[in-house]
VEXGUDO-752752 format. One record per atom (N, C-alpha, C): residue number from 1; residue in three letters; atom name; x, y, z. Coordinates in steps of 0.1 Angstrom, whole numbers, m for minus. Each point is the difference from the previous one (the first is absolute). Layout:
> num,residu,atome,xx,yy,zz
> NUM,ALA,CA,X,Y,Z
...
END
This chain:
> num,residu,atome,xx,yy,zz
> 1,MET,N,1,m288,m24
> 1,MET,CA,0,8,12
> 1,MET,C,11,11,0
> 2,LEU,N,11,m3,m7
> 2,LEU,CA,11,9,m1
> 2,LEU,C,m5,14,m6
> 3,ALA,N,m8,m1,m10
> 3,ALA,CA,m5,11,m7
> 3,ALA,C,m9,9,9
> 4,LEU,N,m8,m7,9
> 4,LEU,CA,m9,6,9
> 4,LEU,C,9,8,10
> 5,HIS,N,11,m7,5
> 5,HIS,CA,8,7,10
> 5,HIS,C,7,12,m7
> 6,LEU,N,3,m1,m13
> 6,LEU,CA,6,11,m7
> 6,LEU,C,m9,12,m1
> 7,GLY,N,m13,m3,m2
> 7,GLY,CA,m10,11,0
> 7,GLY,C,m2,6,13
> 8,THR,N,1,m8,11
> 8,THR,CA,m1,6,13
> 8,THR,C,12,9,3
> 9,PHE,N,12,m5,m4
> 9,PHE,CA,12,8,2
> 9,PHE,C,m1,13,m8
> 10,LEU,N,m5,0,m12
> 10,LEU,CA,m1,13,m8
> 10,LEU,C,m9,9,7
> 11,ILE,N,m12,m5,5
> 11,ILE,CA,m9,9,7
> 11,ILE,C,7,6,12
> 12,PHE,N,7,m8,7
> 12,PHE,CA,7,5,12
> 12,PHE,C,11,11,m4
> 13,ALA,N,7,m2,m11
> 13,ALA,CA,9,9,m4
> 13,ALA,C,m7,14,m4
> 14,ALA,N,m11,m1,m7
> 14,ALA,CA,m7,12,m3
> 14,ALA,C,m6,7,12
> 15,LEU,N,m4,m8,10
> 15,LEU,CA,m5,6,12
> 15,LEU,C,11,8,8
> 16,VAL,N,12,m6,0
> 16,VAL,CA,11,7,7
> 16,VAL,C,3,14,m7
> 17,LEU,N,0,m1,m13
> 17,LEU,CA,2,13,m8
> 17,LEU,C,m10,10,2
> 18,LEU,N,m13,m5,1
> 18,LEU,CA,m11,10,2
> 18,LEU,C,1,6,14
> 19,ILE,N,3,m8,10
> 19,ILE,CA,1,5,13
> 19,ILE,C,11,10,1
> 20,VAL,N,12,m2,m6
> 20,VAL,CA,11,9,0
> 20,VAL,C,m5,13,m7
> 21,CYS,N,m7,0,m11
> 21,CYS,CA,m5,12,m6
> 21,CYS,C,m10,7,9
> 22,SER,N,m8,m8,8
> 22,SER,CA,m10,7,9
> 22,SER,C,6,7,11
> 23,ILE,N,12,m4,4
> 23,ILE,CA,7,7,11
> 23,ILE,C,11,10,m5
> 24,SER,N,m3,5,m13
> 24,SER,CA,10,10,m5
> 24,SER,C,m2,13,8
> 25,ALA,N,7,10,m4
> 25,ALA,CA,m1,13,7
> 25,ALA,C,m15,4,1
> 26,PRO,N,m3,5,12
> 26,PRO,CA,9,5,11
> 26,PRO,C,3,m11,10
> 27,THR,N,m5,m12,m1
> 27,THR,CA,3,m10,10
> 27,THR,C,15,m3,0
> 28,VAL,N,5,m4,m12
> 28,VAL,CA,14,m2,m2
> 28,VAL,C,5,9,m11
> 29,GLY,N,7,10,3
> 29,GLY,CA,4,10,m10
> 29,GLY,C,8,m5,m11
> 30,GLN,N,8,m10,2
> 30,GLN,CA,9,m5,m10
> 30,GLN,C,m7,m7,m11
> 31,ILE,N,m13,m4,3
> 31,ILE,CA,m8,m7,m11
> 31,ILE,C,m9,11,m5
> 32,ASN,N,1,2,m13
> 32,ASN,CA,m7,12,m6
> 32,ASN,C,m3,m3,m15
> 33,PHE,N,m10,7,m5
> 33,PHE,CA,m4,m1,m14
> 33,PHE,C,7,11,m8
> 34,LEU,N,3,11,6
> 34,LEU,CA,7,11,m6
> 34,LEU,C,8,7,9
> 35,SER,N,13,4,m4
> 35,SER,CA,8,8,9
> 35,SER,C,5,12,m8
> 36,ILE,N,2,11,7
> 36,ILE,CA,5,13,m6
> 36,ILE,C,11,4,9
> 37,PRO,N,12,0,m4
> 37,PRO,CA,11,5,7
> 37,PRO,C,0,15,0
> 38,LEU,N,4,7,12
> 38,LEU,CA,0,14,1
> 38,LEU,C,14,5,1
> 39,ASN,N,2,13,m2
> 39,ASN,CA,13,6,0
> 39,ASN,C,7,0,13
> 40,ASN,N,m8,m1,11
> 40,ASN,CA,7,0,13
> 40,ASN,C,4,m13,5
> 41,GLY,N,0,m10,m9
> 41,GLY,CA,4,m13,4
> 41,GLY,C,m11,m10,5
> 42,SER,N,m11,6,2
> 42,SER,CA,m12,m9,4
> 42,SER,C,m7,m4,m13
> 43,SER,N,m11,m8,2
> 43,SER,CA,m8,m4,m11
> 43,SER,C,m14,m3,5
> 44,VAL,N,m10,0,m10
> 44,VAL,CA,m14,m2,4
> 44,VAL,C,m4,m14,m6
> 45,HIS,N,m5,m9,8
> 45,HIS,CA,m4,m13,m3
> 45,HIS,C,m15,m1,1
> 46,PHE,N,m7,m3,m11
> 46,PHE,CA,m14,m1,m1
> 46,PHE,C,m4,m15,1
> 47,GLY,N,m9,m3,9
> 47,GLY,CA,m5,m14,1
> 47,GLY,C,m15,m1,m2
> 48,SER,N,m6,m11,5
> 48,SER,CA,m14,m3,m3
> 48,SER,C,m9,8,10
> 49,LEU,N,5,3,12
> 49,LEU,CA,m9,7,10
> 49,LEU,C,6,13,5
> 50,GLY,N,9,6,m7
> 50,GLY,CA,6,12,4
> 50,GLY,C,14,1,m6
> 51,PHE,N,8,9,6
> 51,PHE,CA,14,2,m6
> 51,PHE,C,9,4,12
> 52,CYS,N,13,m1,m2
> 52,CYS,CA,10,3,9
> 52,CYS,C,10,10,m6
> 53,ILE,N,5,8,8
> 53,ILE,CA,12,9,m4
> 53,ILE,C,12,m7,8
> 54,MET,N,9,m5,m9
> 54,MET,CA,11,m8,6
> 54,MET,C,12,10,2
> 55,ASN,N,4,3,12
> 55,ASN,CA,11,9,3
> 55,ASN,C,11,m8,6
> 56,PRO,N,13,5,m2
> 56,PRO,CA,11,m7,5
> 56,PRO,C,0,m1,16
> 57,ASP,N,m7,10,6
> 57,ASP,CA,m1,0,15
> 57,ASP,C,m13,m5,5
> 58,GLY,N,m8,m6,m8
> 58,GLY,CA,m13,m5,4
> 58,GLY,C,m11,2,m10
> 59,ASN,N,m10,m8,1
> 59,ASN,CA,m11,0,m10
> 59,ASN,C,m12,6,5
> 60,SER,N,m8,7,m9
> 60,SER,CA,m12,6,4
> 60,SER,C,m11,m6,m9
> 61,CYS,N,m10,m7,6
> 61,CYS,CA,m11,m7,m8
> 61,CYS,C,m13,6,3
> 62,THR,N,m9,m1,m10
> 62,THR,CA,m14,4,3
> 62,THR,C,m7,m11,7
> 63,PRO,N,m11,2,7
> 63,PRO,CA,m8,m10,6
> 63,PRO,C,m5,m10,m11
> 64,THR,N,m1,m12,4
> 64,THR,CA,m5,m11,m9
> 64,THR,C,m15,3,m2
> 65,GLY,N,m4,0,m13
> 65,GLY,CA,m15,2,m3
> 65,GLY,C,m3,m2,m14
> 66,VAL,N,m13,m1,m3
> 66,VAL,CA,m4,m3,m13
> 66,VAL,C,m1,13,m8
> 67,GLY,N,7,2,m10
> 67,GLY,CA,1,12,m8
> 67,GLY,C,8,11,6
> 68,TYR,N,8,6,m8
> 68,TYR,CA,8,12,5
> 68,TYR,C,3,9,m12
> 69,ARG,N,3,13,3
> 69,ARG,CA,1,10,m10
> 69,ARG,C,14,1,m5
> 70,ILE,N,3,m9,m10
> 70,ILE,CA,13,m1,m6
> 70,ILE,C,4,12,m7
> 71,ALA,N,m10,7,m6
> 71,ALA,CA,3,13,m7
> 71,ALA,C,5,11,9
> 72,ASP,N,m5,0,13
> 72,ASP,CA,4,11,9
> 72,ASP,C,15,m2,4
> 73,GLU,N,4,m13,1
> 73,GLU,CA,14,m2,4
> 73,GLU,C,9,3,m12
> 74,ILE,N,m4,m2,m12
> 74,ILE,CA,8,4,m12
> 74,ILE,C,2,14,0
> 75,ALA,N,m10,8,3
> 75,ALA,CA,1,15,0
> 75,ALA,C,9,4,11
> 76,ALA,N,m1,m7,12
> 76,ALA,CA,8,4,12
> 76,ALA,C,14,m2,m2
> 77,ILE,N,5,m9,m8
> 77,ILE,CA,14,m2,m2
> 77,ILE,C,6,9,m12
> 78,GLY,N,m9,9,m5
> 78,GLY,CA,5,10,m9
> 78,GLY,C,m2,m3,m15
> 79,ILE,N,m8,m11,m3
> 79,ILE,CA,m3,m3,m14
> 79,ILE,C,m12,8,m4
> 80,THR,N,m1,3,m13
> 80,THR,CA,m12,8,m4
> 80,THR,C,m13,m8,3
> 81,PRO,N,m9,6,7
> 81,PRO,CA,m12,m6,4
> 81,PRO,C,m9,m6,m11
> 82,PHE,N,m7,m10,3
> 82,PHE,CA,m10,m5,m9
> 82,PHE,C,m12,9,m1
> 83,SER,N,m8,0,m10
> 83,SER,CA,m12,7,m1
> 83,SER,C,m10,m6,10
> 84,ASN,N,m9,8,4
> 84,ASN,CA,m10,m4,11
> 84,ASN,C,m7,m13,m5
> 85,ALA,N,m4,0,m12
> 85,ALA,CA,m7,m12,m5
> 85,ALA,C,9,m13,1
> 86,LYS,N,12,2,m4
> 86,LYS,CA,10,m11,0
> 86,LYS,C,3,m4,15
> 87,ALA,N,1,10,8
> 87,ALA,CA,3,m4,14
> 87,ALA,C,m12,m7,6
> 88,THR,N,m12,4,m3
> 88,THR,CA,m12,m7,5
> 88,THR,C,0,m14,m5
> 89,ALA,N,2,m2,m13
> 89,ALA,CA,0,m13,m6
> 89,ALA,C,11,m10,7
> 90,LEU,N,12,6,2
> 90,LEU,CA,11,m8,7
> 90,LEU,C,m4,m5,13
> 91,HIS,N,m7,10,8
> 91,HIS,CA,m4,m4,13
> 91,HIS,C,m10,m11,0
> 92,GLY,N,m9,1,m10
> 92,GLY,CA,m10,m11,m1
> 92,GLY,C,6,m14,m3
> 93,LEU,N,10,1,m9
> 93,LEU,CA,7,m12,m4
> 93,LEU,C,8,m6,13
> 94,THR,N,5,8,8
> 94,THR,CA,7,m5,12
> 94,THR,C,m10,m8,9
> 95,GLU,N,m12,4,0
> 95,GLU,CA,m10,m8,8
> 95,GLU,C,m2,m14,m5
> 96,GLY,N,4,m2,m13
> 96,GLY,CA,m1,m13,m5
> 96,GLY,C,12,m9,4
> 97,PHE,N,10,6,7
> 97,PHE,CA,12,m8,4
> 97,PHE,C,m4,m10,10
> 98,ILE,N,m12,1,7
> 98,ILE,CA,m5,m9,10
> 98,ILE,C,m1,m14,m7
> 99,LEU,N,0,m1,m13
> 99,LEU,CA,m1,m13,m7
> 99,LEU,C,12,m8,2
> 100,HIS,N,12,6,4
> 100,HIS,CA,11,m7,3
> 100,HIS,C,m2,m10,12
> 101,GLN,N,m6,6,10
> 101,GLN,CA,m3,m8,12
> 101,GLN,C,m12,m10,m2
> 102,ILE,N,m9,4,m9
> 102,ILE,CA,m11,m10,m3
> 102,ILE,C,5,m12,m8
> 103,ALA,N,9,4,m10
> 103,ALA,CA,6,m11,m7
> 103,ALA,C,8,m10,8
> 104,ALA,N,7,6,10
> 104,ALA,CA,8,m8,9
> 104,ALA,C,m9,m9,9
> 105,GLY,N,m11,6,4
> 105,GLY,CA,m10,m8,8
> 105,GLY,C,m6,m12,m8
> 106,ILE,N,m4,3,m12
> 106,ILE,CA,m6,m11,m9
> 106,ILE,C,11,m11,m3
> 107,ALA,N,12,5,m2
> 107,ALA,CA,11,m10,m3
> 107,ALA,C,2,m9,13
> 108,GLY,N,m1,6,12
> 108,GLY,CA,1,m7,12
> 108,GLY,C,m11,m11,1
> 109,ILE,N,m12,4,m4
> 109,ILE,CA,m11,m10,0
> 109,ILE,C,3,m12,m9
> 110,ALA,N,5,4,m12
> 110,ALA,CA,3,m10,m10
> 110,ALA,C,11,m9,5
> 111,PHE,N,10,5,7
> 111,PHE,CA,11,m9,6
> 111,PHE,C,m6,m9,11
> 112,LEU,N,m8,5,8
> 112,LEU,CA,m6,m8,11
> 112,LEU,C,m9,m11,m6
> 113,LEU,N,m7,3,m11
> 113,LEU,CA,m8,m11,m7
> 113,LEU,C,9,m10,m6
> 114,ALA,N,11,4,m6
> 114,ALA,CA,9,m9,m6
> 114,ALA,C,7,m9,10
> 115,VAL,N,3,5,12
> 115,VAL,CA,7,m7,10
> 115,VAL,C,m10,m10,7
> 116,CYS,N,m12,4,2
> 116,CYS,CA,m9,m8,8
> 116,CYS,C,m10,m9,m9
> 117,SER,N,1,2,m13
> 117,SER,CA,m9,m7,m9
> 117,SER,C,6,m14,m4
> 118,HIS,N,m9,m8,m6
> 118,HIS,CA,5,m13,m5
> 118,HIS,C,m7,m2,m14
> 119,ARG,N,8,m1,m10
> 119,ARG,CA,m3,m1,m14
> 119,ARG,C,m11,10,m4
> 120,ILE,N,m13,m3,0
> 120,ILE,CA,m10,8,m6
> 120,ILE,C,0,14,7
> 121,GLY,N,5,1,12
> 121,GLY,CA,0,13,7
> 121,GLY,C,10,9,m7
> 122,PHE,N,10,m6,m7
> 122,PHE,CA,10,9,m7
> 122,PHE,C,m7,8,m11
> 123,LEU,N,m11,m4,m5
> 123,LEU,CA,m7,7,m10
> 123,LEU,C,m5,13,6
> 124,PHE,N,m5,0,13
> 124,PHE,CA,m4,12,6
> 124,PHE,C,12,9,3
> 125,ALA,N,12,m6,3
> 125,ALA,CA,12,8,2
> 125,ALA,C,4,7,m13
> 126,SER,N,m1,m8,m11
> 126,SER,CA,3,5,m13
> 126,SER,C,m9,13,m4
> 127,ALA,N,m13,m2,3
> 127,ALA,CA,m9,11,m3
> 127,ALA,C,3,12,9
> 128,VAL,N,2,m2,12
> 128,VAL,CA,4,12,9
> 128,VAL,C,12,6,m4
> 129,ALA,N,11,m8,m4
> 129,ALA,CA,12,5,m5
> 129,ALA,C,m2,9,m12
> 130,PHE,N,m9,m4,m9
> 130,PHE,CA,m3,8,m12
> 130,PHE,C,m7,13,4
> 131,ILE,N,m8,0,10
> 131,ILE,CA,m6,12,4
> 131,ILE,C,11,10,6
> 132,ALA,N,9,m6,7
> 132,ALA,CA,11,8,5
> 132,ALA,C,8,6,m12
> 133,PHE,N,2,m8,m10
> 133,PHE,CA,7,5,m12
> 133,PHE,C,m8,11,m6
> 134,LEU,N,m13,0,0
> 134,LEU,CA,m7,11,m7
> 134,LEU,C,1,13,9
> 135,PHE,N,0,m2,13
> 135,PHE,CA,2,12,9
> 135,PHE,C,14,5,m2
> 136,SER,N,10,m9,m1
> 136,SER,CA,14,5,m2
> 136,SER,C,1,7,m13
> 137,LEU,N,m7,m5,m10
> 137,LEU,CA,0,7,m14
> 137,LEU,C,m6,14,1
> 138,ALA,N,m11,1,7
> 138,ALA,CA,m7,13,2
> 138,ALA,C,9,10,7
> 139,VAL,N,6,m4,11
> 139,VAL,CA,8,9,7
> 139,VAL,C,13,3,m6
> 140,LEU,N,5,m9,m8
> 140,LEU,CA,12,3,m9
> 140,LEU,C,m3,11,m10
> 141,ILE,N,m12,m1,m6
> 141,ILE,CA,m4,11,m9
> 141,ILE,C,m1,13,7
> 142,ILE,N,m6,0,12
> 142,ILE,CA,0,12,8
> 142,ILE,C,14,6,3
> 143,ASP,N,8,m9,4
> 143,ASP,CA,14,4,3
> 143,ASP,C,7,6,m13
> 144,PHE,N,m2,m7,m11
> 144,PHE,CA,6,5,m12
> 144,PHE,C,m4,14,m4
> 145,ILE,N,m13,2,1
> 145,ILE,CA,m6,13,m4
> 145,ILE,C,4,11,10
> 146,THR,N,m1,m3,13
> 146,THR,CA,4,10,10
> 146,THR,C,14,3,1
> 147,PHE,N,9,m10,2
> 147,PHE,CA,14,3,2
> 147,PHE,C,6,3,m13
> 148,GLY,N,m5,m5,m11
> 148,GLY,CA,5,4,m14
> 148,GLY,C,m2,14,m3
> 149,SER,N,m12,5,3
> 149,SER,CA,m3,14,m1
> 149,SER,C,9,9,8
> 150,VAL,N,2,m4,13
> 150,VAL,CA,8,8,9
> 150,VAL,C,14,0,m5
> 151,ARG,N,6,m12,m3
> 151,ARG,CA,13,m1,m5
> 151,ARG,C,3,9,m12
> 152,ASP,N,m9,m1,m10
> 152,ASP,CA,2,8,m12
> 152,ASP,C,m1,15,3
> 153,HIS,N,m9,3,9
> 153,HIS,CA,m1,15,4
> 153,HIS,C,12,5,6
> 154,VAL,N,6,m8,10
> 154,VAL,CA,12,4,7
> 154,VAL,C,11,1,m10
> 155,ASN,N,2,m10,m8
> 155,ASN,CA,12,0,m9
> 155,ASN,C,m1,11,m11
> 156,GLN,N,m12,4,m3
> 156,GLN,CA,m2,11,m10
> 156,GLN,C,1,14,6
> 157,ASN,N,1,0,13
> 157,ASN,CA,0,13,7
> 157,ASN,C,12,2,9
> 158,GLY,N,11,m5,m4
> 158,GLY,CA,13,2,7
> 158,GLY,C,4,m9,11
> 159,GLY,N,m9,m10,3
> 159,GLY,CA,3,m10,10
> 159,GLY,C,4,m13,m6
> 160,THR,N,3,m10,9
> 160,THR,CA,3,m13,m4
> 160,THR,C,m8,m10,9
> 161,ALA,N,m8,m8,m7
> 161,ALA,CA,m8,m10,7
> 161,ALA,C,3,m14,m5
> 162,HIS,N,1,m10,10
> 162,HIS,CA,3,m13,m4
> 162,HIS,C,m11,m10,4
> 163,THR,N,m2,m10,m8
> 163,THR,CA,m10,m10,3
> 163,THR,C,6,m9,12
> 164,GLY,N,m8,m2,10
> 164,GLY,CA,5,m7,12
> 164,GLY,C,m2,m15,m1
> 165,ASN,N,6,m7,10
> 165,ASN,CA,0,m14,0
> 165,ASN,C,m14,m7,2
> 166,ALA,N,m9,7,7
> 166,ALA,CA,m13,m6,2
> 166,ALA,C,m8,m1,m13
> 167,TYR,N,3,8,m10
> 167,TYR,CA,m7,m1,m13
> 167,TYR,C,3,m13,m6
> 168,TRP,N,13,m4,0
> 168,TRP,CA,4,m12,m6
> 168,TRP,C,m5,m12,8
> 169,MET,N,m2,2,12
> 169,MET,CA,m5,m12,8
> 169,MET,C,m15,m2,m3
> 170,ILE,N,m8,10,m1
> 170,ILE,CA,m14,m2,m4
> 170,ILE,C,m1,m6,m14
> 171,LEU,N,9,4,m9
> 171,LEU,CA,0,m5,m13
> 171,LEU,C,3,m16,0
> 172,ALA,N,10,m3,8
> 172,ALA,CA,4,m14,2
> 172,ALA,C,m11,m8,6
> 173,ALA,N,m6,5,10
> 173,ALA,CA,m11,m6,7
> 173,ALA,C,m12,m3,m9
> 174,MET,N,m3,10,m9
> 174,MET,CA,m11,m2,m9
> 174,MET,C,3,m12,m10
> 175,ILE,N,12,0,m5
> 175,ILE,CA,4,m10,m10
> 175,ILE,C,0,m14,7
> 176,ILE,N,5,m1,12
> 176,ILE,CA,1,m12,8
> 176,ILE,C,m14,m6,2
> 177,LEU,N,m9,9,5
> 177,LEU,CA,m14,m4,3
> 177,LEU,C,m7,m5,m13
> 178,PHE,N,3,6,m11
> 178,PHE,CA,m7,m5,m13
> 178,PHE,C,5,m15,m2
> 179,PHE,N,12,m2,0
> 179,PHE,CA,5,m13,m3
> 179,PHE,C,m3,m10,12
> 180,ALA,N,m1,5,12
> 180,ALA,CA,m4,m9,11
> 180,ALA,C,m13,m5,m1
> 181,SER,N,m10,9,m4
> 181,SER,CA,m14,m4,m2
> 181,SER,C,m2,m10,m11
> 182,ILE,N,8,2,m11
> 182,ILE,CA,m1,m10,m11
> 182,ILE,C,6,m13,4
> 183,ALA,N,12,1,6
> 183,ALA,CA,8,m13,3
> 183,ALA,C,m8,m8,10
> 184,THR,N,m6,7,10
> 184,THR,CA,m7,m7,11
> 184,THR,C,m13,m7,m5
> 185,CYS,N,m7,8,m9
> 185,CYS,CA,m12,m5,m7
> 185,CYS,C,3,m13,m8
> 186,PHE,N,10,2,m9
> 186,PHE,CA,4,m11,m9
> 186,PHE,C,4,m12,8
> 187,ALA,N,8,2,10
> 187,ALA,CA,5,m11,7
> 187,ALA,C,m11,m8,8
> 188,CYS,N,m10,8,5
> 188,CYS,CA,m11,m6,7
> 188,CYS,C,m8,m9,m10
> 189,ILE,N,m3,6,m12
> 189,ILE,CA,m8,m7,m9
> 189,ILE,C,7,m13,m5
> 190,THR,N,13,1,m2
> 190,THR,CA,8,m11,m5
> 190,THR,C,m1,m11,11
> 191,ALA,N,2,4,13
> 191,ALA,CA,0,m10,11
> 191,ALA,C,m13,m7,1
> 192,ARG,N,m10,8,m2
> 192,ARG,CA,m14,m6,2
> 192,ARG,C,m2,m10,m11
> 193,ARG,N,4,3,m13
> 193,ARG,CA,m2,m9,m11
> 193,ARG,C,8,m13,3
> 194,ARG,N,12,2,5
> 194,ARG,CA,9,m12,3
> 194,ARG,C,m6,m8,10
> 195,HIS,N,m6,6,11
> 195,HIS,CA,m6,m7,10
> 195,HIS,C,m13,m8,m5
> 196,THR,N,m7,7,m9
> 196,THR,CA,m12,m7,m5
> 196,THR,C,3,m12,m8
> 197,ARG,N,11,1,m8
> 197,ARG,CA,4,m11,m9
> 197,ARG,C,5,m12,9
> 198,SER,N,7,4,11
> 198,SER,CA,5,m10,9
> 198,SER,C,m11,m7,7
> 199,ARG,N,m11,7,4
> 199,ARG,CA,m11,m5,7
> 199,ARG,C,m8,m10,m9
> 200,LYS,N,m2,4,m12
> 200,LYS,CA,m7,m8,m10
> 200,LYS,C,8,m13,m3
> 201,ALA,N,13,1,1
> 201,ALA,CA,9,m12,m2
> 201,ALA,C,0,m8,12
> 202,GLY,N,m6,4,11
> 202,GLY,CA,0,m7,13
> 202,GLY,C,13,m1,8
> 203,THR,N,9,11,m3
> 203,THR,CA,13,0,7
> 203,THR,C,m2,9,12
> 204,VAL,N,m10,7,2
> 204,VAL,CA,m2,8,12
> 204,VAL,C,m14,m1,5
> 205,PRO,N,m3,1,12
> 205,PRO,CA,m13,0,6
> 205,PRO,C,m8,11,m5
> 206,ALA,N,m13,m1,m1
> 206,ALA,CA,m8,11,m5
> 206,ALA,C,m4,9,11
> 207,THR,N,10,8,5
> 207,THR,CA,m3,9,12
> 207,THR,C,1,14,m4
> 208,TYR,N,3,3,m13
> 208,TYR,CA,2,14,m4
> 208,TYR,C,m13,7,0
END
């Protein structure tokens, strides 16, 4: 049972990380996937549902929404604009950022299953955790392509861009979900076999 509880804890840890990523800028400006410091002392923080301009005297954030025109903001801060085709592609990729919230929701379901289930139910928790892993992997790829392209473009055109803390959180969540799904499944199968052997030996009642 210790291994099952460990799997539950890992799922919970991944859930917390995914929730934090989901409330990145513009909800919480300090949590971001990419930051660009500006010459006036402010900086631009890009998140999953928008971005914030962090100023010493106050922050200005876009409304929260699915998809935003990241290329327009790059041009607005004085960096060489993207081509129209690249700008359109980046906007399309930002619409995929909604997978952060979806992955968090699926991980939440996996955690509830793990908490409320008994033995065989952990197999369902393991399967749902693996689905959350796949969604996390998909959105991590989208993050890598989108923010990697923007970071390289900014750095090559006189600016400076830094990978934000949320990027490493989604990476950690993905890895944790992978191991959580395997650990929970393995522990459940092992526990079931042990219970079956004990039942055949007559040491436990046949109630499983």
